[in-house]
N, C-alpha and C positions, 0 to 999 in steps of 0.2 A: 673527748672529753672535757668538758670546759664549765665552770674552772674545773681545774685538777685538784682532787682531797687528796693527800698523800700523810701516814702515819708510819710511825716507830713503833706504835703500840697496835695491832690488829683489834685486839679487844673495843676499841674506841671506833672500831668501822662500823660494828654491828651486824647484824645476820646479812649473809650476800647471797646472790642466785647461784654465781658461778664464781669459784676460785681456781686462776690461773697459776700453779706452780713453777716457778720461770729461777727457781734458786739452781745451784750445783750441785750435782747428784748425791756428793758427800755429804752437802747441810741438809740434806731431807728429815733424818731423824733428829737434828737439833730444831728446824721449823714446824714438823709435824702437831706439838701439842699447842702452837700458839694457834694454829688453823682452829681450832677446838671452839673458840666464842664466836665464830664467823657460820658455824653450821647452823642451818633452819632446818625444818622437816624436807625442802624440797633442793637443798642447797648440793651443787657439782662441785667435785672438787677432778682439776684436770692436770695432771704432772704431765711437762713437757721437756724432761731430761733426758739425755744422752747414758744409755743401759738399760739394764732392765727389771731392776730392783725397787723402782722410784714408787709406783704404783702398790704395791705390796707393802714397803715400809708403810705407806701412809694408813694402808688400810690396818694396820696392827694398833694404829692410833686411833685413828676413825671411824673403823670400821667399813664394811665391805659395800653397803647400800652408795656411799656418796662418792664413791672415787671409781672414774673411769679410766680408759688406758690411754695414752696419747703420746703424740711424738711429733717434732718437725725437720723439716729437711731444709737447709740453710748452713751456707758457707759466709761468715761473716765478722767484721773486728771492728773495733771502737777506733774512728776516725778523728772524735775529738769529742768532749762530755756532750751527751746529748745526739750525737750524729754517729749510726752506725751505718759501716760499706759493706753491703752487699756484692759476693764475687760469686760467679760460676752456675748457679741454677735458682728459678724462682721459688721464693721462700713458700712453704707448704707445712700447713699443719694437718695432720691427719690423727682422730680418736676414734673411740669406740668403746661399747660395753664387755668388760675383762670377763663376762658369762657367754660372749656372742647372741646374746639376745637382743634384739630389736626394741629400741624403746622410743617414744618421740622427742627424749632431752636429746638425744646426740644430735638430731635434724635441727632442732633449735638453735642446739649451739653453735652447729655451721653455717647457718643461716646469719646468725649474730656475729659471727667473725667474719662471714660473705660482704655484711652491710659496713664492713669497718676497713674494708679495702683487702683482706687477709685471704690468700687463696687456702680451703679448707675442703676437707673431704671425710665421709664417714666410712670405716674400714668393716667388713660383715667381721671380720676376724684381726682384731686388734693386734696378736701376736706376730704375724706375719708381719707387718710394717716395723714393729719396735725389732724384730730380728733383723731385716732388710736395713734398717739403720745401724743397728750393732754391727751389723757385716762392713757397712759402708766403712765406719771408724776403725778398721786394723791399720789401714797404713799413717795412720797421727798416730797411733802408738808406737808405729816403728819410726816413723818421723821425731818422735820424741827420745828414742833413744839414739839415732844415729843424728840431731839437729837437721835434718836435712828435708829441705820443702819437696812439695809434690814433682816439680820439673826433674830435681835430681832423682829422687826414687824412680821414677817412671822411666828412668834414659838409664841406669843401670839395670843389668841383669840379673845381677845378684839380689839386689832389691825386689823386682819382681816376681822374682823365685819366691824370695820370703815373703812377701804380700801373698801371693797364691795358696802358700803354706797356710799361713795365719787365716785365710777364708775357707780353704775346707776343714780346718779345726772348729770354724765356727759353725759351719754346713755341718759335721759331725754331730756337735751339740744339739745344734736345734732339732734336725731329725730324731734324735734321741730322746726329746721333748714332745717330740708329735707335733713340731712345727715346719710344714711344708714348703720348706724355701724351694725355688724353683730349680733346675738343672742350669740354667744360663745365667747364675749370679756370680759367677766369678767373672766370665766375659761383660757383663754390663759393670761389675763395677772398678773393672781394670778400664773401661772404655770412660767410666765418669773419671778417672781419674786421669786419663788421658787428654780429657775435655776441660781441666781447671787450669786458670791462671797458673804459670810455671814457679810462682811465688809462695804459693797456697800452701796454708798450714792450717791447723785444728786448732781450737781454744785448746784442749787436752796438751799438745805440744807447744803451745804457747806459754802456758800455767808453768810448765815444768820449767822451761827456757828461763825464764824470768824469776826462777826460785818460788811460786805459789802453790798453794794446795792444789791439786789437781784430781780430775778423776780418775786417775789409774787404778783404784780399786772396785770401781764402779764399771769400769770397761775388761782390762784384761784380768782382774783380780775376782771379776763376777763371772767370765766364762770358765778359770778354773774351778772354782766353785760350784759350776753349774755342770761341767763334764765329769768332776768327782761323784756329784749326785747319780749320775747314770752311768758312771765307771768309763767315761771316756776321755783318754788321755789327750791333753794338750800342752805338750812341752814346748813349744815356739811361746804361748802366751805365758807359762810360768817362766818363761827365762826374761819374758819383754818385762813383767808386774816384777821382778825381781831384781833385775839390773835399773829400775828405777826408783823401787824401794827406798834407798838411803837418801835419795833426794827429797822422796816426798814426804821420810819422817823429818828430814832436817827442814823442811818448806813450814812444817807443822810444829815446830819448837820442838819435837821429841830427842831428835841427836843434834850433837854440835861437830861439825869438821871443817878444815878450812878446805879451798878448792883448790 
């Protein structure tokens, strides 16, 4: 887009055809009301957050009709201002209707993204890729607690066992919510971890290590809540969530203590 138009007041932008919501998952409740002035009769809102709750949080504020489901597959970090370094996999955006009904707007959005050079696809059931992405995030939560990158986590048998246990918890909760994750998810997830650069970390892990607010509630906390809803225990995720919680509350300024 040239010239670039940017503003810190969404109300100044006017109605939009497509709104990409690209903030951190924990910022959704704050930004959702600011999206309202951008909505027109045909506006589509596409969240791309990690986790499973972003679309539902937007629907609570904006209504069901305008919100799609979406997720992106990417490993990246900020190399310098305006420079994003991609590692490991081909960045991909997946979108889909939350009610699984086929509509022309998803195909139009896919075409728009592809014309901009972005690999995009439409999922017949967006819940499946959302939960698959959620599944992949498990090792990053463990990395946040251990401070270890991918190369260390995959080399230690104890860590591989913990990642496997975390994956089994995700599969159990997903299937209880009637999301058909495939039987080979555990193997494919470990193969992906084995293929990453040894120094690879997730954004959650980097945020926790840098003392910034993180998505730990939207990841580990969300699985605990979703498991409780269907009476599926998630003891490892509960431990990981609670282990990081003091650091999270300190990063948000809610408690203070010395390192």
